C-alpha positions in Angstrom: 89.2 -6.4 -99.7 89.9 -9.1 -97.4 92.0 -8.9 -94.0 95.2 -10.9 -94.0 94.0 -13.2 -91.3 90.6 -13.9 -93.3 92.4 -15.2 -96.5 93.0 -18.7 -97.2 96.5 -20.1 -97.1 95.7 -23.0 -99.6 98.7 -22.6 -101.8 101.1 -22.0 -99.0 99.8 -25.3 -97.5 100.0 -27.2 -100.7 103.5 -26.0 -101.5 104.6 -26.8 -97.9 103.5 -30.3 -97.8 104.7 -30.9 -101.3 108.1 -29.6 -100.3 108.1 -32.0 -97.3 107.4 -34.8 -99.5 109.9 -33.9 -102.4 112.5 -33.3 -99.5 112.0 -36.8 -98.1 112.0 -38.3 -101.7 115.3 -36.4 -102.3 116.8 -38.2 -99.4 115.4 -41.6 -100.4 115.6 -41.8 -104.1 118.2 -39.4 -105.6 121.6 -40.7 -105.5 123.3 -37.4 -106.2 126.0 -35.7 -104.0 123.7 -32.7 -103.6 120.7 -34.8 -102.4 121.3 -34.1 -98.7 121.6 -30.4 -99.3 118.5 -30.1 -101.6 116.6 -32.6 -99.3 117.3 -30.6 -96.1 116.6 -27.4 -97.9 113.0 -28.5 -99.1 112.2 -30.2 -95.8 113.2 -26.9 -94.0 111.2 -24.9 -96.5 108.2 -27.1 -96.1 108.2 -26.8 -92.4 108.7 -23.1 -92.5 105.6 -22.8 -94.9 103.4 -25.0 -92.9 104.2 -23.2 -89.7 104.2 -19.7 -91.3 107.7 -18.9 -90.1 109.7 -16.1 -91.3 112.5 -18.5 -92.4 110.1 -20.3 -94.6 109.2 -17.1 -96.3 112.9 -16.3 -97.1 113.5 -19.9 -98.2 110.9 -19.6 -100.9 113.0 -17.0 -102.5 116.1 -19.1 -102.0 114.6 -22.1 -103.8 113.2 -20.0 -106.5 116.7 -18.7 -107.1 118.1 -22.1 -107.1 115.5 -23.2 -109.6 116.3 -20.4 -111.9 120.0 -21.2 -111.7 119.4 -24.9 -112.3 117.1 -24.3 -115.4 119.7 -21.8 -116.7 122.6 -24.3 -116.1 120.7 -27.3 -117.9 119.4 -25.2 -120.8 122.2 -22.9 -121.6 125.5 -24.5 -120.2 124.6 -28.1 -120.6 122.5 -27.5 -123.8 120.0 -30.1 -122.7 116.8 -29.0 -124.5 114.9 -32.1 -123.5 114.8 -30.5 -120.0 112.8 -27.5 -121.0 109.4 -29.0 -120.0 110.9 -29.8 -116.4 112.4 -26.4 -116.1 109.2 -24.7 -117.1 107.1 -26.7 -114.6 109.6 -26.1 -111.7 109.7 -22.3 -112.5 106.0 -22.2 -112.6 105.8 -24.1 -109.2 108.5 -21.9 -107.5 109.0 -18.6 -109.1 105.5 -17.4 -110.0 104.2 -17.9 -106.3 107.4 -16.1 -105.1 106.7 -13.3 -107.3 102.7 -12.9 -107.0 101.6 -15.0 -103.9 104.1 -14.6 -101.0 104.9 -10.9 -101.1 101.0 -10.2 -100.3 101.4 -12.7 -97.2 104.6 -11.4 -95.9 103.0 -10.0 -92.7 101.6 -13.5 -92.0 104.8 -15.0 -91.2 106.2 -15.1 -87.7 109.7 -14.4 -86.8 109.5 -16.5 -83.5 107.9 -19.5 -82.3 105.5 -17.5 -80.2 103.3 -14.7 -81.3 104.2 -11.3 -79.7 101.5 -9.0 -78.8 102.8 -5.3 -79.2 101.1 -2.4 -77.5 101.8 0.8 -79.1 100.4 2.7 -76.0 101.7 1.0 -73.0 105.3 1.6 -72.1 107.9 -1.2 -71.4 107.9 -2.2 -67.8 111.3 -1.2 -66.6 110.5 -1.8 -62.9 111.5 -5.1 -61.6 112.5 -7.0 -58.4 116.1 -7.5 -59.4 118.6 -5.0 -58.5 119.7 -2.8 -61.4 123.4 -2.1 -61.5 123.0 0.3 -64.5 120.3 2.4 -63.0 119.0 5.3 -64.9 121.0 5.0 -68.0 119.5 1.6 -68.7 115.9 2.9 -68.1 116.5 5.8 -70.4 117.8 3.4 -73.1 114.8 1.0 -72.8 112.5 4.0 -73.0 114.1 5.3 -76.1 114.2 1.9 -77.8 110.5 1.4 -77.0 109.7 4.9 -78.5 111.7 3.9 -81.7 109.8 0.6 -81.9 106.5 2.3 -81.5 107.2 4.7 -84.3 108.3 1.8 -86.5 105.4 -0.4 -85.9 103.2 2.6 -86.5 104.7 3.5 -89.8 104.5 -0.1 -90.9 100.8 -0.2 -90.1 100.2 3.0 -91.9 102.0 1.7 -95.1 99.4 -1.4 -95.3 
């Protein structure tokens, strides 16, 4: 089985660029009152997918949910059977990857702009040149939080 970093991210890049394109097109071409909302959502999603940010991962599921609700609205509430091919296409483009592709890549999405290297063996440096007005209590709290973080990271690595 390939490691996470060795796998290609082709679909994610494709979906990211198409989201950016559709977001810009939504702003420019669609004269609907929801156009700024949908266009902004698609732009934000596209940037998040291309940069592999955690918000992009979350927005995939938001857009998949909006897609399902929009398809339900058109087919069931408005009874527009001519919208069926469009609904099937958008569900295939958003929902299938959200269910099959992105859960396997969850660990690749970063929560911050910079990658953080976490050492499981080195303690957090609590010594600093600044005077510490809280003293020992703060040092013990940091030490406790570091040990909890280490256990959490070890548990997550063991589950993979």
